[in-house]
Residue frames as qw, qx, qy, qz and C-alpha x, y, z in Angstrom:
[[0.861, -0.168, 0.433, 0.205, 5.43, 22.60, 16.58],
 [0.248, 0.813, -0.424, -0.314, 8.44, 22.62, 14.37],
 [0.977, 0.176, 0.058, 0.109, 9.99, 20.00, 12.13],
 [0.204, -0.827, 0.482, 0.207, 13.73, 19.80, 12.61],
 [0.095, -0.327, 0.883, 0.322, 14.28, 16.57, 10.67],
 [0.730, 0.270, 0.132, -0.614, 11.96, 14.94, 8.23],
 [0.567, 0.424, -0.659, -0.256, 13.93, 12.17, 6.46],
 [0.933, -0.240, 0.195, -0.185, 14.02, 8.41, 7.16],
 [0.965, 0.167, -0.010, 0.200, 16.78, 5.83, 7.15],
 [0.664, -0.147, 0.058, 0.731, 19.85, 8.07, 6.67],
 [0.001, -0.807, -0.061, 0.587, 20.58, 11.78, 6.53],
 [0.617, 0.381, 0.491, 0.483, 20.88, 13.10, 2.93],
 [0.033, -0.856, -0.046, 0.514, 21.88, 16.75, 3.04],
 [0.449, -0.002, 0.544, 0.709, 22.78, 18.28, -0.34],
 [0.146, 0.218, -0.189, -0.946, 21.68, 20.78, -2.94],
 [0.357, -0.156, -0.747, -0.539, 19.07, 18.35, -4.32],
 [0.441, -0.514, -0.731, 0.083, 17.32, 18.05, -0.95],
 [0.217, 0.078, -0.294, 0.928, 17.81, 21.62, 0.31],
 [0.361, -0.325, -0.160, -0.859, 14.16, 22.74, 0.25],
 [0.792, -0.384, -0.334, -0.337, 12.69, 19.79, 2.12],
 [0.378, -0.723, 0.519, -0.254, 15.76, 19.06, 4.17],
 [0.683, 0.315, -0.659, -0.016, 18.06, 16.07, 4.72],
 [0.123, -0.369, 0.751, -0.533, 18.13, 15.57, 8.48],
 [0.413, -0.223, -0.875, -0.116, 16.48, 12.52, 10.04],
 [0.387, -0.656, -0.564, -0.319, 13.47, 12.49, 12.32],
 [0.301, -0.250, -0.509, 0.767, 13.01, 15.14, 15.00],
 [0.149, -0.663, -0.435, -0.591, 9.88, 17.18, 15.76],
 [0.132, -0.039, -0.524, 0.841, 9.51, 19.83, 18.55],
 [0.296, -0.639, -0.608, -0.368, 6.12, 20.27, 20.14],
 [0.057, 0.166, -0.407, 0.896, 5.54, 23.23, 22.44],
 [0.398, -0.605, -0.672, -0.156, 2.65, 22.85, 24.97],
 [0.381, -0.917, -0.098, -0.066, 2.45, 26.09, 26.82],
 [0.176, -0.856, 0.485, -0.026, 5.76, 26.39, 28.78],
 [0.737, -0.271, 0.616, 0.061, 6.67, 22.74, 28.15],
 [0.437, 0.584, -0.558, -0.396, 8.59, 21.19, 25.24],
 [0.867, -0.031, 0.496, -0.038, 8.24, 17.70, 23.97],
 [0.187, 0.602, -0.644, -0.434, 10.72, 16.36, 21.34],
 [0.925, 0.163, 0.260, -0.222, 9.71, 13.45, 19.10],
 [0.923, 0.260, 0.056, 0.278, 12.68, 11.41, 18.17],
 [0.373, -0.806, 0.296, 0.350, 16.41, 12.28, 18.25],
 [0.811, 0.416, 0.233, 0.340, 17.55, 11.95, 14.65],
 [0.553, 0.044, 0.030, 0.831, 20.15, 14.22, 13.21],
 [0.047, -0.707, -0.299, -0.639, 17.60, 17.03, 13.23],
 [0.587, -0.744, -0.293, 0.128, 17.95, 17.24, 17.06],
 [0.619, -0.135, -0.040, 0.772, 21.41, 18.84, 16.73],
 [0.095, 0.395, 0.160, 0.900, 20.18, 22.24, 15.27],
 [0.515, -0.703, -0.335, -0.359, 17.28, 22.18, 17.69],
 [0.749, -0.432, -0.283, 0.415, 19.82, 21.73, 20.54],
 [0.404, 0.122, -0.028, 0.906, 21.79, 24.80, 19.48],
 [0.244, -0.587, -0.248, -0.731, 18.59, 26.89, 19.74],
 [0.713, -0.608, -0.333, -0.109, 17.65, 25.44, 23.14],
 [0.717, -0.177, -0.257, 0.624, 21.13, 25.82, 24.52],
 [0.217, 0.286, -0.006, 0.934, 20.90, 29.57, 23.97],
 [0.453, -0.582, -0.277, -0.615, 17.63, 29.83, 25.93],
 [0.398, -0.488, 0.571, -0.527, 17.10, 29.71, 29.73],
 [0.202, 0.102, -0.974, -0.021, 17.25, 25.98, 30.74],
 [0.683, -0.086, 0.200, -0.697, 13.99, 24.20, 31.18],
 [0.578, -0.071, 0.810, -0.068, 13.00, 20.50, 31.50],
 [0.456, 0.377, -0.541, -0.598, 12.72, 18.58, 28.28],
 [0.762, 0.020, 0.612, -0.210, 11.03, 15.34, 27.31],
 [0.271, 0.423, -0.702, -0.505, 12.25, 13.28, 24.35],
 [0.809, 0.121, 0.442, -0.368, 9.74, 10.59, 23.13],
 [0.039, -0.379, 0.815, 0.436, 11.35, 7.91, 20.95],
 [0.820, 0.199, -0.151, -0.516, 9.24, 6.14, 18.35],
 [0.992, -0.029, -0.016, 0.125, 11.97, 3.47, 18.43],
 [0.432, -0.766, 0.373, 0.295, 15.70, 3.15, 18.64],
 [0.805, 0.386, 0.264, 0.364, 16.81, 2.46, 15.11],
 [0.562, -0.164, 0.031, 0.810, 19.89, 4.44, 14.27],
 [0.149, 0.433, 0.322, 0.829, 18.24, 7.20, 12.22],
 [0.408, -0.752, -0.349, -0.383, 16.00, 8.06, 15.25],
 [0.707, -0.667, -0.079, 0.221, 18.68, 8.16, 17.99],
 [0.764, 0.172, 0.002, 0.622, 21.95, 9.10, 16.29],
 [0.148, 0.717, 0.002, 0.681, 21.58, 12.79, 17.04],
 [0.635, -0.744, -0.201, -0.051, 21.25, 12.43, 20.83],
 [0.749, -0.305, -0.066, 0.585, 25.00, 12.37, 21.55],
 [0.356, 0.181, 0.160, 0.903, 25.23, 15.73, 19.77],
 [0.248, -0.791, -0.451, -0.331, 22.20, 17.35, 21.49],
 [0.220, 0.477, -0.365, 0.768, 23.72, 20.35, 23.40],
 [0.534, -0.554, 0.154, -0.620, 21.13, 20.44, 26.30],
 [0.960, -0.178, -0.214, -0.025, 21.96, 16.83, 27.09],
 [0.711, 0.173, -0.328, 0.598, 25.48, 17.95, 27.89],
 [0.144, -0.632, 0.159, -0.745, 24.42, 20.83, 30.27],
 [0.299, -0.019, -0.839, 0.453, 25.06, 19.67, 33.86],
 [0.093, 0.261, 0.673, -0.686, 21.93, 19.32, 35.93],
 [0.436, 0.144, -0.219, -0.861, 19.47, 20.17, 33.14],
 [0.590, 0.097, 0.739, -0.311, 16.42, 17.80, 33.45],
 [0.450, 0.315, -0.577, -0.605, 15.96, 15.72, 30.36],
 [0.684, -0.006, 0.654, -0.322, 13.48, 12.83, 30.45],
 [0.266, 0.325, -0.758, -0.498, 13.69, 10.12, 27.77],
 [0.709, 0.104, 0.470, -0.515, 10.74, 7.87, 27.00],
 [0.314, 0.278, -0.795, -0.439, 10.43, 4.61, 24.96],
 [0.734, -0.030, 0.343, -0.585, 7.60, 2.11, 24.64],
 [0.822, 0.388, -0.320, -0.266, 8.99, -0.62, 22.46],
 [0.314, 0.550, -0.744, 0.214, 11.84, -2.22, 24.39],
 [0.467, -0.274, 0.683, -0.490, 10.35, -3.91, 27.45],
 [0.701, -0.701, 0.116, -0.059, 10.57, -6.52, 28.79],
 [0.925, 0.035, 0.018, 0.378, 13.86, -7.68, 27.40],
 [0.535, 0.254, 0.006, 0.805, 15.64, -4.38, 26.83],
 [0.177, -0.816, -0.336, 0.435, 15.72, -0.80, 28.10],
 [0.364, 0.913, 0.070, 0.170, 16.26, 2.58, 26.58],
 [0.299, -0.853, 0.422, 0.067, 19.30, 3.30, 28.70],
 [0.726, -0.210, 0.608, 0.244, 20.82, 0.02, 27.67],
 [0.658, 0.612, 0.364, 0.243, 20.15, 0.77, 23.98],
 [0.151, 0.974, -0.121, 0.120, 21.85, 4.15, 24.22],
 [0.508, -0.665, 0.528, 0.146, 24.81, 2.64, 26.03],
 [0.783, 0.147, 0.535, 0.283, 25.23, 0.22, 23.12],
 [0.455, 0.847, 0.180, 0.207, 25.12, 3.14, 20.72],
 [0.006, -0.920, 0.317, -0.230, 27.70, 5.19, 22.64],
 [0.783, -0.449, 0.425, 0.068, 30.30, 2.44, 23.03],
 [0.013, 0.589, -0.710, -0.386, 33.45, 1.28, 21.31],
 [0.451, -0.159, 0.348, 0.806, 34.15, 0.59, 18.55],
 [0.189, 0.667, 0.609, 0.385, 31.14, 2.66, 17.25],
 [0.119, -0.927, -0.112, -0.337, 31.43, 5.79, 19.42],
 [0.479, 0.433, -0.480, 0.594, 34.44, 7.42, 21.23],
 [0.083, -0.258, 0.542, -0.796, 32.75, 8.48, 24.50],
 [0.151, -0.297, -0.937, 0.106, 30.22, 6.86, 26.79],
 [0.223, -0.740, -0.559, -0.299, 26.75, 7.95, 27.88],
 [0.498, -0.634, -0.336, 0.486, 28.28, 9.66, 30.90],
 [0.303, 0.035, 0.178, 0.935, 29.48, 12.51, 28.70],
 [0.265, -0.607, -0.458, -0.593, 25.80, 13.54, 28.68],
 [0.242, 0.058, -0.588, 0.770, 25.97, 15.62, 31.88],
 [0.459, -0.330, -0.145, -0.812, 22.28, 16.50, 32.02],
 [0.410, -0.110, 0.737, -0.526, 20.06, 15.08, 34.61],
 [0.450, 0.084, -0.715, -0.528, 18.82, 12.14, 32.48],
 [0.569, -0.013, 0.643, -0.512, 15.75, 10.20, 33.52],
 [0.222, 0.119, -0.855, -0.453, 14.97, 7.06, 31.55],
 [0.598, 0.107, 0.465, -0.645, 11.38, 6.01, 31.33],
 [0.162, 0.061, -0.906, -0.386, 10.55, 2.63, 29.69],
 [0.570, 0.145, 0.457, -0.667, 6.90, 1.76, 29.30],
 [0.380, 0.201, 0.871, 0.237, 4.74, -0.66, 27.27],
 [0.140, -0.013, -0.380, -0.914, 3.14, 0.94, 24.21],
 [0.392, -0.518, -0.701, -0.294, -0.55, 1.37, 24.91],
 [0.392, -0.453, -0.496, 0.629, 0.16, 3.23, 28.15],
 [0.023, 0.914, 0.239, 0.328, -1.13, 6.80, 28.83],
 [0.580, -0.024, -0.248, 0.775, 1.61, 9.17, 29.82],
 [0.129, -0.961, -0.227, -0.088, 1.42, 12.48, 31.69],
 [0.715, 0.157, -0.171, 0.659, 4.94, 13.89, 31.30],
 [0.166, 0.070, -0.204, 0.962, 4.09, 17.43, 32.34],
 [0.196, 0.463, 0.614, -0.609, 1.11, 19.17, 33.91],
 [0.451, 0.604, 0.082, -0.652, -1.70, 19.62, 31.42],
 [0.420, 0.478, -0.649, -0.417, -0.27, 17.21, 28.82],
 [0.830, -0.029, 0.519, -0.201, -1.68, 13.73, 28.15],
 [0.253, 0.509, -0.720, -0.399, 0.23, 11.48, 25.76],
 [0.892, 0.065, 0.338, -0.292, -1.56, 8.42, 24.50],
 [0.035, -0.530, 0.792, 0.300, 0.51, 5.64, 22.91],
 [0.918, 0.226, 0.142, -0.293, 0.02, 2.61, 20.69],
 [0.568, -0.321, 0.646, 0.397, 2.33, -0.12, 19.36],
 [0.521, 0.687, -0.218, -0.457, 3.23, 0.06, 15.68],
 [0.953, 0.095, 0.267, 0.110, 4.12, -2.76, 13.32],
 [0.305, 0.858, -0.410, 0.048, 7.85, -2.20, 12.60],
 [0.819, 0.142, -0.465, 0.304, 10.93, -4.50, 12.82],
 [0.431, 0.012, -0.576, 0.695, 12.05, -4.48, 16.49],
 [0.194, -0.707, -0.642, 0.226, 8.89, -2.60, 17.40],
 [0.138, 0.276, 0.050, 0.950, 7.82, 1.11, 17.45],
 [0.075, -0.565, -0.655, 0.496, 5.44, 3.40, 19.30],
 [0.057, 0.578, 0.390, 0.715, 2.95, 5.91, 18.02],
 [0.217, -0.289, -0.488, 0.795, 2.12, 8.95, 20.05],
 [0.061, -0.738, -0.480, -0.470, -0.90, 11.25, 20.49],
 [0.281, -0.100, -0.371, 0.880, -0.11, 14.47, 22.31],
 [0.188, -0.759, -0.556, -0.283, -3.21, 16.23, 23.88],
 [0.342, -0.297, -0.309, 0.836, -2.99, 19.73, 25.34],
 [0.116, 0.363, 0.115, -0.917, -5.33, 22.60, 25.70],
 [0.634, 0.488, 0.364, -0.476, -8.09, 20.92, 23.66],
 [0.555, 0.652, -0.422, -0.297, -5.81, 20.06, 20.68],
 [0.861, -0.195, 0.467, 0.052, -4.31, 16.85, 19.61],
 [0.367, 0.709, -0.547, -0.253, -1.23, 15.98, 17.46],
 [0.950, -0.094, 0.296, -0.028, -0.52, 12.39, 16.45],
 [0.092, 0.729, -0.648, -0.202, 2.93, 11.19, 15.52],
 [0.913, 0.068, 0.377, -0.138, 2.81, 7.86, 13.64],
 [0.396, 0.738, -0.521, -0.164, 6.09, 6.96, 12.02],
 [0.132, 0.374, -0.918, 0.001, 7.95, 3.69, 11.15],
 [0.644, 0.119, 0.650, -0.386, 5.01, 1.36, 10.64],
 [0.085, 0.119, -0.817, -0.557, 4.15, -1.01, 7.83],
 [0.661, 0.162, 0.238, -0.693, 0.46, -1.24, 6.82],
 [0.413, 0.103, 0.891, 0.156, -1.26, -4.24, 5.31],
 [0.160, 0.038, -0.484, -0.860, -2.71, -3.42, 1.85],
 [0.462, -0.304, -0.642, -0.531, -6.48, -3.37, 1.86],
 [0.586, -0.546, -0.581, 0.143, -6.77, -3.48, 5.69],
 [0.099, -0.802, 0.116, -0.578, -7.00, -0.26, 7.65],
 [0.456, 0.026, -0.700, 0.549, -4.97, -0.55, 10.89],
 [0.420, -0.743, -0.420, -0.309, -7.65, -0.03, 13.58],
 [0.630, -0.499, -0.243, 0.543, -5.04, 0.56, 16.29],
 [0.322, -0.006, 0.123, 0.939, -3.69, 3.48, 14.34],
 [0.170, -0.567, -0.483, -0.645, -7.18, 4.75, 13.55],
 [0.559, -0.706, -0.429, 0.074, -8.08, 4.68, 17.24],
 [0.569, -0.344, -0.110, 0.739, -4.85, 6.60, 18.15],
 [0.190, -0.019, 0.240, 0.952, -5.27, 9.38, 15.63],
 [0.001, -0.659, -0.737, -0.151, -9.11, 9.60, 15.73],
 [0.085, -0.936, -0.332, -0.083, -10.16, 13.25, 15.32],
 [0.572, -0.408, 0.022, 0.712, -6.56, 14.64, 15.78],
 [0.168, 0.901, 0.023, -0.399, -5.97, 18.12, 14.57],
 [0.359, 0.737, -0.542, -0.183, -2.82, 16.95, 12.88],
 [0.947, -0.136, 0.285, 0.059, -1.44, 13.51, 12.04],
 [0.095, 0.746, -0.624, -0.212, 2.27, 13.21, 11.20],
 [0.939, 0.104, 0.287, -0.160, 2.58, 9.90, 9.21],
 [0.457, -0.368, 0.688, 0.427, 5.36, 7.73, 7.74],
 [0.684, 0.669, 0.130, -0.261, 5.05, 8.31, 3.97],
 [0.431, -0.500, 0.613, 0.433, 8.39, 6.77, 2.94],
 [0.258, 0.045, 0.826, 0.498, 6.93, 5.10, -0.21],
 [0.552, 0.161, -0.096, -0.812, 4.04, 5.40, -2.58],
 [0.850, 0.066, 0.381, -0.357, 1.63, 2.52, -3.30],
 [0.802, 0.540, -0.236, -0.095, 3.39, 1.50, -6.48],
 [0.252, 0.630, -0.677, 0.285, 6.70, 1.11, -4.73],
 [0.590, -0.441, 0.478, -0.479, 5.36, -0.59, -1.66],
 [0.981, 0.082, -0.023, -0.177, 4.94, -4.09, -3.14],
 [0.750, 0.425, -0.380, 0.337, 8.78, -4.33, -3.56],
 [0.118, 0.489, -0.539, 0.675, 9.51, -3.24, -0.02],
 [0.790, -0.454, -0.205, -0.357, 7.28, -5.48, 2.04],
 [0.859, -0.304, -0.259, 0.321, 9.00, -6.25, 5.43],
 [0.464, 0.349, -0.180, 0.794, 10.95, -2.97, 5.46],
 [0.315, -0.458, -0.613, 0.561, 8.66, -1.48, 8.02],
 [0.003, -0.245, 0.024, 0.969, 7.28, 1.62, 6.27],
 [0.374, 0.614, 0.644, -0.261, 4.09, 2.98, 4.83],
 [0.339, 0.349, 0.497, 0.718, 2.91, 5.16, 1.88],
 [0.081, 0.080, 0.114, -0.987, 1.53, 8.65, 1.44],
 [0.496, -0.220, -0.524, -0.657, -1.70, 7.16, 0.02],
 [0.553, -0.339, -0.744, 0.162, -2.17, 5.08, 3.15],
 [0.185, -0.140, -0.383, 0.894, -1.67, 8.21, 5.26],
 [0.328, -0.020, -0.160, -0.931, -4.66, 9.79, 3.50],
 [0.603, -0.251, -0.685, -0.323, -6.79, 6.61, 3.81],
 [0.450, -0.298, -0.677, 0.500, -6.06, 6.53, 7.53],
 [0.013, -0.098, -0.208, 0.973, -6.85, 10.22, 7.88],
 [0.476, -0.161, -0.389, -0.772, -10.20, 9.84, 6.10],
 [0.618, -0.264, -0.739, -0.048, -11.06, 6.81, 8.24],
 [0.484, -0.352, -0.551, 0.582, -10.18, 8.63, 11.42],
 [0.039, -0.923, -0.356, -0.143, -11.57, 12.05, 10.61],
 [0.584, -0.326, -0.026, 0.743, -8.14, 13.68, 11.00],
 [0.129, 0.898, 0.135, -0.398, -8.07, 17.41, 10.46],
 [0.346, 0.861, -0.352, -0.127, -4.74, 17.72, 8.63],
 [0.959, -0.040, 0.119, 0.253, -1.96, 15.36, 7.46],
 [0.055, 0.867, -0.470, -0.157, 1.74, 16.00, 7.37],
 [0.958, 0.226, -0.147, 0.097, 3.62, 13.43, 5.31],
 [0.347, -0.817, 0.453, -0.084, 6.87, 12.56, 7.02],
 [0.675, -0.332, 0.636, 0.170, 10.00, 10.22, 7.10],
 [0.620, 0.705, -0.142, -0.315, 10.70, 10.89, 3.46],
 [0.941, 0.102, 0.152, 0.283, 12.81, 8.39, 1.49],
 [0.365, -0.686, 0.269, 0.569, 16.42, 9.68, 1.34],
 [0.466, 0.093, 0.651, 0.592, 16.46, 8.92, -2.38],
 [0.212, 0.804, 0.531, 0.164, 13.82, 11.54, -3.14],
 [0.329, 0.039, 0.011, 0.944, 15.05, 14.92, -4.26],
 [0.165, 0.352, 0.318, -0.865, 13.08, 18.13, -4.01],
 [0.407, 0.152, -0.498, -0.751, 11.41, 17.65, -7.44],
 [0.407, -0.167, -0.891, -0.109, 10.18, 14.22, -6.45],
 [0.120, -0.358, -0.694, 0.613, 8.84, 15.65, -3.20],
 [0.271, 0.270, -0.035, -0.923, 7.06, 18.41, -5.04],
 [0.442, -0.032, -0.719, -0.535, 5.31, 15.77, -7.19],
 [0.321, -0.307, -0.870, 0.216, 4.10, 13.91, -4.08],
 [0.023, 0.320, 0.400, -0.858, 2.95, 17.17, -2.49],
 [0.361, 0.163, -0.287, -0.872, 0.89, 18.03, -5.51],
 [0.471, -0.121, -0.822, -0.296, -0.63, 14.57, -5.80],
 [0.289, -0.300, -0.789, 0.452, -1.44, 14.41, -2.12],
 [0.141, 0.293, 0.212, -0.922, -3.10, 17.86, -2.10],
 [0.448, 0.047, -0.506, -0.736, -5.25, 16.87, -5.05],
 [0.480, -0.200, -0.852, -0.052, -6.31, 13.70, -3.22],
 [0.446, -0.682, -0.529, 0.237, -6.89, 15.44, 0.12],
 [0.171, 0.798, 0.021, 0.578, -6.76, 19.27, 0.12],
 [0.390, -0.833, 0.228, -0.320, -4.65, 20.80, 2.88],
 [0.946, -0.182, 0.004, 0.270, -2.23, 17.85, 3.12],
 [0.080, -0.916, 0.390, 0.055, 1.29, 19.03, 3.99],
 [0.894, 0.192, -0.268, 0.303, 4.64, 17.54, 3.17],
 [0.581, -0.775, -0.011, 0.248, 6.91, 18.10, 6.11],
 [0.557, 0.652, -0.202, 0.474, 9.92, 20.30, 5.52],
 [0.584, -0.242, -0.359, 0.686, 12.75, 21.18, 7.89],
 [0.125, -0.046, -0.136, 0.982, 11.99, 24.44, 9.59],
 [0.344, -0.433, -0.543, -0.632, 8.25, 24.20, 8.98],
 [0.001, -0.077, -0.682, 0.728, 6.32, 25.50, 12.01],
 [0.344, -0.452, -0.663, -0.489, 2.64, 24.88, 12.60],
 [0.128, -0.092, 0.520, -0.839, 0.44, 26.44, 15.33],
 [0.382, -0.409, -0.771, -0.305, -2.84, 25.05, 16.68]]
């Protein structure tokens, strides 16, 4: 798996964020010959350039939710513009009142965007489901899902393939002093948990209702669920590389082996 975008809220490219990266959420997970993509933030654009240069193959994009920072890269994703290329798009937070296709049509519409969804010439397949469902997007891959507490809703994913499990849990707000049992169940025993670590515990009190969690809560969840390794993710755009280094050091002291996700970081399981 490779991290192509690790920031939350808004892209923040610049010299002060060069080492950790400034693109918003996008993670590529390779399961044998199959590729799953988690979210379509601005990081999906460089991923698309790589994929466009390779032989075309079906792709699945799993959306945690449809806030702007997690979908804004899709209109710039080169494989989505390749006629006939199969691209399946999945979302578990919009039913019953809304759909993923409807949300993307609102995004790519005047006066906010100059061209409609139809410019995406790939063979798009939209799959709306209710978070909690078990998905089987490709042979040999099981994706378990769970609802996450976030404004407008969000979905957490657990990808299982060849005896390994990676959990993707971003854009959720925890309750201090109460471990979220839904999240613990989703990530239980995962080899890797990618978790929303936008804030730290000291900042969190001033950001209640904003829909995000802390790096300390990531480690509490990991301990409660016997997670193998943690990758802190969805970094606050206001944190420069020095601030991220400080969090990385503190997190490793608290739980050795903890990673702070960086653009371009590739992990193999």
